[in-house]
N, C-alpha and C positions, 0 to 999 in steps of 0.2 A: 329467338325463333324466326325473325324477320317480319318485316311489315306486310300486309296483305296488299296486293296490287292486282289489276286486271291485265290478263294476257289473252291474245288471239287464240281461239281454239286450234287454228292449223299451225301455230308455233309450238305446240305440245305433242309429244309422241309417247307412246306406252313404254313401260319398263319391261324389257324382255325377261327379266328375273323375278317378276311379280308373282306371288303364290296363287293368285286367283286365275285359273285357266279357263274356267266356264262362266260365261254370263248369260243368265236367263233372259230370252228376249222378250218374254211378256213382262218380266219385272222391270226390264230397261224401259219398256214403253210406258209403264206406269210411272217410272221415275221421271221420264222426259215430259210426261204431261204435268207432273208436279212443278219441274224445274220451269216449264213454260209459263206457269202462273205466278210462281214466287221467286224464280231464279236460284242460282246456287247459293246456299246460305253457308255452307262449311267450306273454307278454302282447301285447294289441293296443295300437296307438297311437290315442288319440282326442284330440279338442279339444272343449272345452265350447261348447254352443250355449245359446240362451235356453230358458227353461221347464224347466231340469233335464235336457235332452237332450245327447247328445254325437254328433259326427260321427266316423266311422272314418277315420282318416289312412291306415292300412294294417292288414291282418288280416281283411278282409272275408270271405274264404274260411273262416277259422276260426270267424268269427261265424256264417256261414250254417251250417256244419256243427254248431256247438254248438246252434242253434235246432233244427236237424234231430234232434239227440240228445235235445232235451228239457231241456237244462241251463238252470237259472234265472239263472246270472250267469257272467261271463267276467272273467279278470284283464286289467287295462288299465294303461296309463300316461297320465296326463292332461298335456297341454301346451297352452298358449295360443299359437296360431299364426295367421300371416296366410294369406290364400289362396295366395300365391306360395310360402310356405314349406310348406304343405300339398302343393301340385303337386310340389315337388322331393322332399319325403320320400317321398311316395307313388311317385314315379317311380323312385327309388333302390331303394326296397325291392322294388318288384315287377319292375322291368326286370332285376334280377339274378337272378331266379328262372329256372331253366331251362324250366319248363312254361308260361311265357307264351308264346302264340303269336305268330308274326312279324307278322301283320297288326295286332293289337292293340298290339304293340310300337311299330311304325312310327307308327300313328296317334297314340299318345300323345307320341312324341317330337316329331311335327310340331307337336302343340299347345303343347308346351313352347318350341318355336323360335318359333312365333307370338306366344306371350306374352312371350318374351324381347325381340322386335322390336315388339311391340305391333301387330300386323298379323293379318289373317285367315289361316287355314291355307292357303287358296288362294294368297294373296300370299306366303306363307312358301315354298311350294313354287318359285315363280318366283324369289324371293330366293336361295334355296339354289342353284339351278341356275346363277344368274348368278355368284354368288360361287365356285361350283365352276369356272366357265369362266374368270373373271378374279379370282382371289383378292387380287391386289394392288390392286384397285379400291376396296375398303373394308376396310383392314386392322384397323380397330377392330372391325368387325363379325365378321370372322374370328376375332379373339382372343376375342370373346364365345361364339362357337359352340365353340371349342376348350375354353374353361373348362366350359361346359355339358356337352359330351360326355365330358370328363374325370370330371365328377361322376357321370355316368350309368354310365360304364364300358363295356367289351366292345366298343366300335365307334367309330371316328373319324367325324367328320362328313362328309368326302368320300365315305367308304364307304357312309354312310347314303344320301347322294344317289344314288349309283350303284346300289347293291344293295338298298336299303330302299324308296325312294320307288315303284318299280314295283309294290309290293304294293297301293298305293291304286288301281291301275288295273285289278286283278283283278275279273272279273265276279262278281255275287252268289254264283252257285253255287260257285265255287272258293273265294271268301272264307269262306263257311260250312264248306266242308270243311277249310280250314286252321285255322279258328278251334276246330273240334271236335277237332282233331288228327289227323284221319282222312288227310289229304293233307299231304305235306311241301311247304314253301313253293317250294323249288327246281323241284318237279315242277309245281306249280301255274303258275309262271311259264311253263314249257315249254308246257303245254296251253294258256295264254292266247295263245299265238302261232298257234294254229289259228283258222280261221274259227269265229265264235261258234256256228254251228249244229252244230258238231262237239264242242262242249265237254262236253256230258252224256254222249255215247258214250265220248269219251276218258277222262272222269272215272271212268265205271263200269268200263271196262277196266283202268284203273290201279289202282283200289281192289281189284278182283278179284286183281291181281297183287301187291298189298301182301303177302299172306301168303307170296309166294314171294321177297319183298324185291327187287321190280322196281327195277332201277337207272335212272339218268338216261338211259343208252343205250337201254333198253327203251322208255322214254317217247318219246324222239326217233325211235325205229324206227316207233312207232305213228303219230307225226305225218306222216311222209314221204308214206304212201300216201293219207292222209285229208285232210290240210291244204293240199296244193298241187295246184292244177289244172294242166293241160298248159301254160297261158300262164306260170304262175308258175315252173314248172320250167324252161321254155325261157328265161325272163328271167334266172333264176339262173345257168343255164349260160352265157348270153351275157355276164353280168358278169364271169365268170371268164375269158372269152376276150378280152375288150376291154382291152387293154393297150398302151402304147406299144411295148412290146418285141415283142409277138406281131404288132401291126399292121406294125411295121418290117420283118418277115420276109416279108410278103406281096408279090408282084409289083406293079409300080407300078399297073397297071390295076386290079387287085383292091383294092389299098389305097385308091384314089381312090373306088371304089364304096362300100367299107366306111365311109369317112369320110363320104361323102355320106348314106348310111343312118343313120348316127349322128347326123348334124345333123338329120335328118328326125324321128328318134325323139325327140330333144331338144325339137323344135318341138311335136311331138304332146303330149308330157308336159307342156310349159310351158302350152299351151293349157288 
C-alpha cells in the first residue's frame, strides 16, 4: 500500500475523473475546523505526476478542507497507478461513502461501464438496456458487468439500469437539488414526472415540507392536481377500464362500438 508521508498541500491536484462533483461548503467548513484542531488522521491516496506534482486518487474532500484550514501539508500514500486503476480505486472509495449523492454516483458508474466496454456513455446506456432486456445475448459482457458491480458494491447492475439510469434524465433544477442534498433522489424522480413548467413550484413545495418529513405519498398527492390535465386523467381512467374481461361483460352492441373506438384511437395515436 505504501508508507505514509507528508506532502505539501500545493503539490497535490484534484483527480478530474473523481466521482464526487459537489462539495457542500458548510460541511467542508466543519471538517476544516476539525482538521485545524486534530490534523488529517486518514491519509489520502495519490499518484506521482511530472514536475514533482501528485494527483489525488481519493481524499479530495480532506484535501480541500485542509487547504481551508490553512494546513501546510497532508499525510498521503503514494502509488504508481494506471488511469484505469485510478478510476476503479476512486470509485470504490467514493461510491461506498453514504454522503455521495445519487446523481454523481450514477454518472460515475456509467463512466466506468463505458470505459469497460470502450464506448461512449450514451452508447453505454443503450448497451446496458439491451443487456437488461436480453442478458443471454452477450453472456461475456454480462459477466464483466457483474464483476465490475461486485467490486463497487451496494448495487447489482440490473438494478442500476432500472433504478439508477433515470437520474440522468432529471432536469437541471432537480439535479442541483439532489447534488446539494436538499432533495431525496426518489422524490426528484416523482417531481420529474410532472410537466416541466410545474417542476419549480413542486420543488419549492416539497422542500418547504422537508422540515415536516414529507413522504413520497405527500409528493404524489402534490403531483395529482398539478401534473395531470383533464385529457391525461381521462386517458388514465380509460386505460384501467379497457381489458378483455371488462369488454367481455358488455352487451354485444356496446362491445362492438367500444372495439371500433379503440381501433380509431389506435389509428390516431399511430399517426
